[in-house]
C-alpha positions as CSV (number, residue, x, y, z in Angstrom):
1,M,-60.2,45.2,-116.4
2,P,-58.8,41.6,-116.5
3,V,-61.0,38.8,-117.7
4,A,-61.5,35.8,-115.5
5,T,-60.1,32.5,-116.8
6,P,-62.3,29.4,-116.9
7,T,-60.3,28.0,-113.9
8,Q,-60.9,31.2,-111.9
9,K,-64.6,31.1,-112.7
10,S,-64.7,27.5,-111.6
11,K,-63.0,28.2,-108.3
12,S,-65.3,31.2,-107.7
13,S,-68.4,29.0,-108.5
14,K,-67.2,26.3,-106.1
15,R,-66.7,28.9,-103.3
16,R,-70.2,30.2,-103.9
17,L,-71.7,26.7,-103.8
18,Y,-69.7,25.9,-100.7
19,T,-70.8,29.1,-99.0
20,R,-74.4,28.3,-99.9
21,M,-74.1,24.8,-98.5
22,L,-72.8,26.1,-95.2
23,C,-75.4,28.8,-94.9
24,E,-78.3,26.4,-95.7
25,G,-76.8,24.0,-93.1
26,A,-76.7,26.7,-90.4
27,I,-80.3,27.7,-91.2
28,M,-81.5,24.1,-91.1
29,V,-79.7,23.3,-87.8
30,A,-81.2,26.5,-86.3
31,L,-84.7,25.5,-87.6
32,A,-84.3,22.0,-86.1
33,L,-83.4,23.6,-82.8
34,V,-86.6,25.7,-82.9
35,L,-88.7,22.7,-83.9
36,N,-87.2,20.8,-81.0
37,Q,-88.6,23.4,-78.6
38,L,-92.1,23.0,-80.0
39,K,-92.8,19.6,-78.4
40,I,-96.0,18.1,-79.4
41,F,-95.9,15.6,-76.6
42,P,-93.0,15.3,-74.1
43,L,-92.0,12.0,-72.5
44,P,-90.0,11.4,-69.3
45,N,-86.2,10.9,-69.6
46,G,-85.9,13.4,-72.5
47,G,-87.9,11.8,-75.3
48,S,-90.6,13.8,-77.1
49,I,-92.6,13.9,-80.2
50,T,-91.4,16.8,-82.4
51,L,-90.7,17.8,-86.0
52,E,-87.0,18.4,-85.3
53,M,-85.7,16.0,-87.8
54,L,-87.4,17.6,-90.8
55,P,-84.7,20.2,-91.6
56,I,-81.8,17.8,-91.2
57,F,-83.4,15.3,-93.6
58,F,-84.2,18.0,-96.1
59,Y,-80.6,19.4,-95.9
60,A,-79.0,15.9,-96.2
61,V,-81.1,15.0,-99.2
62,R,-80.2,18.3,-100.9
63,W,-76.4,18.2,-100.2
64,G,-75.4,14.6,-99.6
65,V,-74.1,12.4,-96.8
66,S,-71.1,14.3,-95.5
67,P,-72.8,17.6,-95.1
68,G,-75.9,15.8,-93.7
69,L,-73.9,13.9,-91.1
70,L,-72.2,17.2,-90.1
71,A,-75.5,18.9,-89.7
72,G,-76.9,16.1,-87.7
73,F,-73.8,16.1,-85.4
74,A,-74.1,19.9,-85.0
75,F,-77.8,19.6,-84.1
76,G,-77.1,16.9,-81.5
77,L,-74.3,18.9,-80.0
78,L,-76.3,22.2,-79.8
79,Q,-79.4,20.4,-78.6
80,M,-77.4,19.0,-75.7
81,F,-76.6,22.5,-74.5
82,I,-79.8,24.4,-75.5
83,D,-82.4,21.8,-74.6
84,G,-80.7,20.8,-71.3
85,A,-79.5,17.3,-71.8
86,V,-81.2,14.5,-70.0
87,A,-78.5,11.9,-69.4
88,W,-77.2,9.3,-67.0
89,G,-73.5,10.1,-67.5
90,W,-71.2,10.9,-70.3
91,Q,-72.0,7.6,-72.2
92,S,-75.6,8.7,-72.4
93,L,-74.7,12.2,-73.7
94,L,-72.6,10.6,-76.4
95,L,-75.2,8.0,-77.5
96,D,-78.5,10.0,-77.1
97,Y,-77.3,13.2,-78.6
98,L,-74.1,13.1,-80.7
99,V,-74.3,9.5,-82.0
100,A,-78.1,9.4,-82.3
101,F,-78.6,12.6,-84.3
102,T,-75.6,12.3,-86.6
103,P,-77.0,9.4,-88.6
104,L,-80.0,11.6,-89.7
105,G,-77.5,12.7,-92.4
106,L,-77.6,9.2,-93.9
107,A,-80.7,10.5,-95.7
108,G,-78.0,12.1,-98.0
109,L,-77.5,8.6,-99.5
110,F,-80.6,9.3,-101.5
111,K,-79.5,12.7,-102.8
112,G,-81.0,13.6,-106.2
113,K,-83.2,10.5,-106.3
114,N,-87.0,10.7,-106.8
115,W,-88.7,10.0,-103.6
116,G,-85.3,10.1,-101.9
117,I,-86.6,12.2,-99.1
118,F,-88.9,9.4,-98.0
119,A,-86.3,6.7,-98.1
120,G,-83.8,9.0,-96.4
121,T,-86.4,9.8,-93.7
122,V,-87.0,6.1,-93.0
123,L,-83.3,5.3,-93.0
124,G,-82.3,8.2,-90.7
125,S,-85.2,7.5,-88.3
126,V,-84.4,3.8,-88.1
127,V,-80.7,4.3,-87.4
128,R,-81.5,7.0,-84.8
129,F,-84.0,4.6,-83.1
130,I,-81.3,1.8,-83.0
131,V,-78.9,4.1,-81.2
132,H,-81.6,5.2,-78.7
133,F,-82.6,1.5,-78.3
134,I,-79.0,0.5,-77.5
135,S,-78.7,3.4,-75.0
136,G,-82.0,2.2,-73.4
137,I,-80.8,-1.4,-72.9
138,T,-77.3,-0.5,-71.7
139,I,-77.3,2.8,-69.9
140,Y,-81.0,3.3,-68.9
141,A,-81.4,-0.4,-68.0
142,I,-81.1,0.7,-64.4
143,V,-84.6,2.3,-64.5
144,A,-86.3,-1.1,-65.1
145,P,-88.7,-2.2,-63.7
146,T,-90.7,0.9,-64.5
147,E,-94.1,1.9,-65.7
148,L,-94.8,3.4,-69.1
149,F,-98.2,3.8,-70.8
150,N,-99.9,2.1,-67.9
151,M,-97.8,-1.0,-68.3
152,T,-95.0,-2.2,-66.0
153,F,-91.8,-3.3,-67.7
154,T,-89.2,-5.6,-66.1
155,S,-87.1,-6.1,-69.2
156,P,-84.8,-3.3,-70.3
157,W,-85.2,-4.6,-73.9
158,M,-89.0,-4.3,-73.9
159,Y,-88.9,-1.0,-72.0
160,S,-86.4,0.5,-74.5
161,L,-88.4,-0.8,-77.4
162,A,-91.7,0.6,-76.1
163,Y,-90.2,3.9,-74.9
164,N,-88.0,4.8,-77.9
165,G,-90.2,3.1,-80.4
166,S,-93.2,5.1,-79.3
167,Y,-91.9,8.6,-80.1
168,M,-89.5,7.6,-82.9
169,A,-92.3,5.9,-84.9
170,I,-94.6,8.9,-84.5
171,D,-91.7,11.4,-85.4
172,M,-90.9,9.4,-88.5
173,A,-94.6,9.2,-89.5
174,L,-95.0,13.0,-89.0
175,C,-91.9,13.7,-91.1
176,L,-93.2,11.5,-93.9
177,V,-96.6,13.2,-93.9
178,V,-95.1,16.7,-94.0
179,F,-92.8,15.7,-96.8
180,A,-95.7,14.1,-98.7
181,L,-97.7,17.3,-98.4
182,L,-94.7,19.4,-99.6
183,Y,-93.2,17.0,-102.2
184,K,-95.0,18.3,-105.2
185,P,-94.5,22.0,-104.7
186,L,-90.9,21.6,-103.4
187,K,-89.8,18.7,-105.6
188,K,-87.0,20.6,-107.2
189,Y,-85.6,21.5,-103.8
190,F,-85.8,17.9,-102.5
191,L,-83.9,16.8,-105.6
192,G,-81.4,19.7,-105.3
193,A,-82.3,20.9,-108.9
194,D,-82.0,24.5,-107.8
195,I,-78.4,24.2,-106.6
196,W,-76.8,23.8,-110.0
């Protein structure tokens, strides 16, 4: 029986690591889709309070920016078809699904850092909010004036801020609370210490 050389062992190890990364990514995207269906509070025009971002943040912090961005993009794309996209044209589909969920992977900038899951969650949530806010003031501006939370809005800027800010702030806070509760028992997974 031939003995594997160090180069062959290294290639085999890299393939296993890559396979693990892809499998975890698929599982996290699937979990995000399930959590998306469990809406805590739905809003008109497609917004809702959910825990859907949790798995994408977790995956991005474990594997890094590129895999995280890909997982966010895959989630946005699949959500568009599975959840039944609420959109005002193709521009809205691009912004509110593909562009908005892809930046969740920016949490991967904090890969391997203590408390990186918290900084990554804030960064990903803020960038997602910015994309939804831009969509609200450009594409959804046609719905102003409108009523929301027993207030009438005549400014698309204020409406987009109130609408998107309401659920994004709560989503981000819920993610931070869940990660705070899980941080100690799952710290090695947040840091990716189990990968190597």
